[in-house]
PLY file of the C-alpha trace (Angstrom):
ply
format ascii 1.0
element vertex 96
property float x
property float y
property float z
element edge 95
property int vertex1
property int vertex2
end_header
-18.90 2.61 19.61
-16.06 3.99 21.70
-13.54 6.58 20.51
-9.86 5.99 21.19
-7.22 8.71 21.10
-3.61 7.77 20.41
-0.55 9.86 21.14
2.12 9.48 18.48
5.46 11.23 17.92
5.52 14.14 15.48
7.41 12.17 12.83
4.68 9.49 12.87
1.99 12.16 12.55
3.87 13.59 9.58
4.09 10.14 7.96
0.37 9.57 8.51
-0.32 12.92 6.89
1.33 11.68 3.69
-1.50 9.18 3.22
-4.75 11.16 3.55
-6.73 8.53 1.63
-6.04 5.86 4.28
-8.78 5.32 6.84
-6.49 5.09 9.86
-9.40 4.30 12.17
-10.12 1.20 10.09
-6.44 0.22 10.11
-6.33 0.47 13.90
-9.64 -1.38 14.28
-8.42 -4.26 12.11
-5.13 -4.54 14.01
-6.89 -4.64 17.38
-9.31 -7.26 16.05
-6.40 -9.32 14.66
-4.71 -9.26 18.08
-7.94 -10.37 19.75
-8.49 -13.17 17.24
-4.86 -14.29 17.59
-5.09 -14.51 21.38
-8.35 -16.46 21.21
-6.84 -18.74 18.55
-3.89 -19.51 20.83
-6.27 -20.47 23.65
-8.79 -22.49 21.64
-6.92 -23.55 18.51
-9.91 -22.58 16.39
-11.84 -19.70 14.89
-15.49 -18.74 15.10
-17.41 -18.31 11.85
-17.30 -14.55 12.38
-13.54 -14.61 12.95
-13.03 -16.81 9.90
-15.05 -14.39 7.76
-12.93 -11.46 8.96
-9.69 -13.37 8.31
-10.81 -14.28 4.80
-11.76 -10.66 4.11
-8.29 -9.37 4.94
-6.41 -12.48 3.69
-4.87 -13.23 7.07
-4.85 -16.16 9.48
-3.61 -16.26 13.09
-1.21 -19.07 12.23
0.65 -16.50 10.06
1.85 -14.89 13.29
3.31 -18.05 14.81
7.06 -18.64 14.55
8.21 -21.34 12.13
8.95 -24.68 13.76
12.61 -25.75 13.82
11.82 -28.96 11.93
10.18 -26.96 9.13
13.16 -24.60 8.89
15.44 -27.63 8.68
13.36 -29.10 5.83
13.47 -25.78 3.98
17.25 -25.61 4.28
17.56 -29.18 3.03
15.33 -28.35 0.06
17.56 -25.38 -0.79
20.50 -27.76 -1.10
18.54 -30.07 -3.38
18.82 -30.46 -7.12
17.25 -27.81 -9.28
16.89 -27.58 -13.02
16.87 -24.44 -15.11
14.06 -24.06 -17.60
13.50 -21.42 -20.20
9.72 -21.66 -20.13
6.87 -23.47 -18.44
6.42 -25.62 -21.54
9.80 -27.23 -20.87
8.51 -28.53 -17.54
5.77 -30.51 -19.25
7.77 -32.00 -22.12
7.92 -35.80 -22.25
0 1
1 2
2 3
3 4
4 5
5 6
6 7
7 8
8 9
9 10
10 11
11 12
12 13
13 14
14 15
15 16
16 17
17 18
18 19
19 20
20 21
21 22
22 23
23 24
24 25
25 26
26 27
27 28
28 29
29 30
30 31
31 32
32 33
33 34
34 35
35 36
36 37
37 38
38 39
39 40
40 41
41 42
42 43
43 44
44 45
45 46
46 47
47 48
48 49
49 50
50 51
51 52
52 53
53 54
54 55
55 56
56 57
57 58
58 59
59 60
60 61
61 62
62 63
63 64
64 65
65 66
66 67
67 68
68 69
69 70
70 71
71 72
72 73
73 74
74 75
75 76
76 77
77 78
78 79
79 80
80 81
81 82
82 83
83 84
84 85
85 86
86 87
87 88
88 89
89 90
90 91
91 92
92 93
93 94
94 95
């Protein structure tokens, strides 16, 4: 495995020092792998079994990084204008 050295500003180094329990190498490794998976997902539209396993492990999917489609945003805004009811408890939702 290859070692990578990063240069960061002093204030970032100080922030990192506040979290000694964090395995920063693992954080960096996961972010690089996410970027790689995302780029391959954009090209192929799919995930390998290995990629899928990694995504499940960290509860992430490449589609999470894509911008929302305009039509979806429009539907969300329309739903916000819709009728809502106030309920005091979940039981009220299921009353006949």
